[in-house]
Every structure is written in structure tokens, then in C-alpha cells.
C-alpha positions in Angstrom: 93.5 96.5 112.2 94.4 97.3 108.9 91.9 97.0 105.9 92.8 97.0 102.6 90.3 98.2 99.9 92.7 98.5 96.7 95.2 100.0 94.7 94.5 103.6 94.1 96.0 106.6 92.2 97.6 109.4 94.2 96.4 112.8 92.6 98.3 115.7 94.7 100.1 115.9 98.1 98.1 118.6 99.6 100.8 119.0 102.7 103.3 116.8 104.6 101.0 114.5 106.2 97.7 114.9 103.5 97.1 113.8 99.9 94.1 113.7 97.4 93.4 110.5 95.5 91.3 109.3 93.1 88.7 107.0 94.5 85.2 105.3 93.3 82.3 107.4 94.0 80.8 103.9 95.7 82.8 104.6 98.5 81.5 107.8 99.8 84.5 108.9 101.8 86.3 112.3 101.4 89.2 112.1 98.5 91.6 114.1 101.1 93.0 111.7 103.1 95.4 111.7 105.9 98.6 109.5 105.2 98.7 107.7 108.4 95.6 105.6 106.3 97.7 105.0 103.2 100.1 102.1 102.9 102.6 101.7 100.0 102.3 99.1 97.2 104.3 96.3 97.1 104.2 94.2 94.0 104.0 90.3 94.8 107.4 88.5 94.3 108.0 86.0 91.3 108.6 82.9 93.1 105.6 83.5 95.8 103.0 81.2 95.7 99.4 82.4 96.1 97.9 80.2 98.8 94.8 78.1 97.6 91.6 77.8 99.9 91.3 74.0 100.7 87.5 72.7 101.7 87.5 71.8 105.2 85.4 68.7 106.3 83.8 69.2 109.5 82.2 65.6 110.9 79.3 65.1 113.0 77.0 68.2 111.6 74.0 67.9 109.9 73.7 69.1 106.7 70.1 70.7 105.6 68.3 71.9 102.1 67.6 75.6 102.4 64.9 76.7 99.9 65.7 80.6 100.8 67.3 82.8 103.8 64.1 84.8 105.0 66.1 86.9 107.8 69.6 87.5 109.2 70.7 88.7 112.5 73.8 89.2 114.4 73.6 88.3 118.0 76.6 88.4 120.3 78.7 88.4 117.2 77.5 85.5 115.8 75.5 85.6 112.4 72.0 83.7 112.8 69.8 82.9 110.1 66.2 82.4 109.4 65.6 79.8 106.8 62.7 78.0 105.1 
């Protein structure tokens, strides 16, 4: 699974498989990264359309008004909320 976080500048090529990059301090990872974790940026084609998110209407589902979310937990991969 690839996870892309953004575009960052490469400061220095340390060796054939290691680079040093400029990363925000909020990422809290080491600035020296193996190149297997880096992908090359490709610009979007001019004619390419950016997909818009469409709302999906789900029938037979009750709607509830929630004042606030009191707690959240993950059970077997499903997020469950405790609401008021």
C-alpha cells in the first residue's frame, strides 16, 4: 500500500539508495530516507478532469440528530461512536 503525503524537496543524495529531504517537523520522522520510500512527482495532464465527489443517497437508513460525540472506539475494524 502506497501512502503519499505531499511534495517535498530533496536536499542531498547521501548514497545510491539514501536521500536527505526537507520535511515538516510535524511529521516526526528522520530526514534521511531510503529511496524505496520515495516516488517521483508527475504533473497532472492539462486535459485530465479532476473527479468530483458525488453524494450517495442511502435508502432505509434512519437519521438521528446528534448533540455531541462523547467517545469513539474501533471494534474489529469498524469505528463506533458514543453519542448524546
